[in-house]
C-alpha positions as CSV (number, residue, x, y, z in Angstrom):
1,M,19.7,8.1,82.6
2,G,23.1,6.8,81.5
3,Q,25.7,9.1,80.2
4,S,27.0,8.4,76.7
5,L,30.6,8.3,75.9
6,P,32.1,11.1,73.8
7,T,32.4,10.3,70.1
8,P,35.9,10.2,68.6
9,A,36.6,12.8,66.0
10,L,39.1,12.8,63.1
11,R,41.4,15.6,62.0
12,P,44.6,15.9,59.9
13,Y,48.1,15.3,61.3
14,L,50.0,18.4,62.5
15,P,53.7,18.4,63.1
16,A,53.1,19.2,66.8
17,D,51.4,15.8,67.1
18,T,54.6,13.9,66.5
19,P,55.7,13.3,70.1
20,L,52.3,12.1,71.2
21,L,51.8,9.9,68.1
22,A,55.3,8.4,68.7
23,A,54.1,7.5,72.2
24,I,50.9,6.0,70.9
25,F,52.9,4.0,68.4
26,V,55.2,2.6,71.1
27,A,52.4,1.9,73.6
28,A,50.3,0.1,71.0
29,I,53.3,-2.1,70.0
30,Q,54.4,-2.8,73.6
31,E,50.9,-3.4,75.1
32,L,48.8,-4.9,72.3
33,T,51.1,-7.2,70.3
34,G,52.6,-9.4,73.1
35,D,50.6,-12.5,72.1
36,D,52.1,-12.4,68.6
37,Y,55.6,-10.9,68.9
38,N,58.3,-11.5,71.5
39,E,60.0,-8.7,73.5
40,A,63.0,-8.4,71.2
41,Q,60.7,-8.1,68.2
42,R,58.5,-5.5,69.9
43,E,61.6,-3.4,70.9
44,A,62.9,-3.5,67.3
45,W,59.5,-2.5,65.9
46,A,59.0,0.3,68.4
47,E,62.5,1.7,67.7
48,A,61.1,3.3,64.6
49,A,59.7,6.1,66.8
50,E,62.9,6.9,68.7
51,D,64.0,9.4,66.0
52,E,61.0,11.7,66.3
53,D,62.2,13.9,63.4
54,A,62.3,11.0,61.1
55,F,59.0,9.6,62.5
56,G,57.3,13.1,62.0
57,K,58.7,13.3,58.4
58,K,57.2,9.9,57.6
59,L,53.8,11.0,59.0
60,A,53.9,14.3,57.1
61,G,54.9,12.5,53.9
62,E,51.7,10.5,53.9
63,L,48.0,11.4,54.3
64,T,47.9,10.9,58.1
65,L,44.6,11.2,60.1
66,I,44.4,11.5,63.9
67,A,41.6,10.1,65.9
68,T,40.9,12.3,68.9
69,W,38.8,11.7,72.1
70,Q,37.8,15.0,73.8
71,N,40.4,16.8,71.7
72,S,43.3,14.4,72.7
73,P,44.9,12.1,70.1
74,V,44.1,8.4,70.8
75,G,45.1,6.9,67.5
76,F,46.3,7.5,64.0
77,A,46.4,6.0,60.5
78,S,48.2,6.9,57.3
79,L,47.6,6.4,53.6
80,K,50.7,6.0,51.4
81,G,49.9,7.0,47.9
82,A,46.3,6.3,46.9
83,D,46.1,2.7,47.8
84,T,48.2,1.5,50.8
85,I,47.4,1.7,54.5
86,D,50.9,2.3,55.9
87,M,50.2,2.7,59.6
88,L,47.3,2.1,62.0
89,Y,47.9,2.5,65.7
90,V,45.5,3.0,68.5
91,H,46.3,3.7,72.2
92,P,45.8,0.6,74.3
93,S,43.3,2.5,76.6
94,V,40.8,2.8,73.6
95,A,41.6,-0.5,71.8
96,G,38.5,-2.3,70.8
97,Q,36.3,0.8,71.0
98,G,35.9,1.6,67.3
99,V,38.7,4.0,66.9
100,G,40.7,1.8,64.5
101,A,37.5,1.1,62.5
102,M,36.8,4.8,62.2
103,L,40.3,5.5,61.0
104,V,40.2,2.7,58.4
105,D,36.7,3.7,57.2
106,A,38.1,7.2,56.6
107,L,41.1,5.9,54.7
108,E,39.0,3.7,52.6
109,K,36.8,6.7,51.6
110,L,39.9,8.8,50.9
111,A,41.5,6.0,48.8
112,G,38.3,5.8,46.8
113,A,38.3,9.5,46.3
114,R,41.9,9.2,45.0
115,G,40.7,6.7,42.4
116,A,42.0,3.5,44.1
117,K,40.2,0.3,43.1
118,A,41.8,-1.7,46.0
119,L,43.5,-0.9,49.3
120,T,46.5,-2.9,50.5
121,V,47.9,-3.3,54.0
122,D,50.8,-5.2,55.5
123,A,48.9,-6.3,58.6
124,S,50.7,-7.4,61.8
125,D,49.6,-10.7,63.2
126,T,47.8,-8.8,65.9
127,A,45.8,-6.8,63.3
128,L,45.0,-9.7,61.0
129,E,41.6,-10.5,62.4
130,F,40.6,-6.8,62.5
131,F,41.3,-6.5,58.7
132,K,39.7,-9.9,57.9
133,K,36.5,-8.7,59.6
134,R,36.6,-5.6,57.4
135,G,36.7,-7.7,54.2
136,Y,40.5,-7.7,53.5
137,V,41.8,-10.9,52.0
138,A,45.3,-12.3,52.7
139,K,47.6,-12.3,49.7
140,Q,51.0,-13.3,51.1
141,R,53.0,-13.8,54.3
142,N,56.1,-11.6,54.8
143,S,59.1,-11.6,57.0
144,V,60.4,-8.1,57.7
145,P,63.9,-7.5,59.1
146,R,64.1,-4.9,61.9
147,L,67.3,-4.4,63.9
148,G,68.4,-8.0,63.7
149,E,64.8,-9.3,64.4
150,W,62.3,-10.8,61.9
151,L,58.7,-9.7,62.2
152,A,56.0,-11.5,60.3
153,N,53.1,-9.8,58.7
154,T,50.5,-10.5,56.0
155,T,49.8,-8.5,52.9
156,M,46.1,-8.1,52.7
157,Q,43.9,-6.4,50.1
158,K,40.3,-5.2,49.8
159,E,38.5,-4.0,46.7
160,I,36.9,-0.6,47.1
161,K,34.6,1.4,45.0
162,P,36.0,4.7,43.8
163,S,34.0,7.6,45.1
164,V,31.6,9.5,42.8
165,G,33.5,12.0,40.9
166,A,36.8,10.2,41.3
167,P,38.9,9.7,38.2
168,S,38.5,6.2,36.7
């Protein structure tokens, strides 16, 4: 009889998570985006986690969820306001195993519960197909300056149904 893999779980962000989430952020950028961004662009992007205090404040200032595998964080996502996915990062060792989808499913439900009619994300070129498969539609291309580098992304949007009991 085959052994089944443990199921990832979700929990809220805690300030003590910051160093590990910063490491996941950097690893995801460095190891998963190389086909879409050059080394200088990846370095500029990953630099956002170097100041762990500022990184932790950003995570704490949004609704941030942590995906855990056997109680260890393997990914995270944050909802800014009621209607914007700000961050979605998964450790390279679990990429493609449903962790990102689980995080986005949860954020979509939370956005609906907050009364959002649509959810917006500025998707990296690496995440574009992931969001397209989930029903997000490209609205515009963007060029974002980071430490002298320009990073392209695409603003995408998906209509969502507000949860039962959510204000209309």
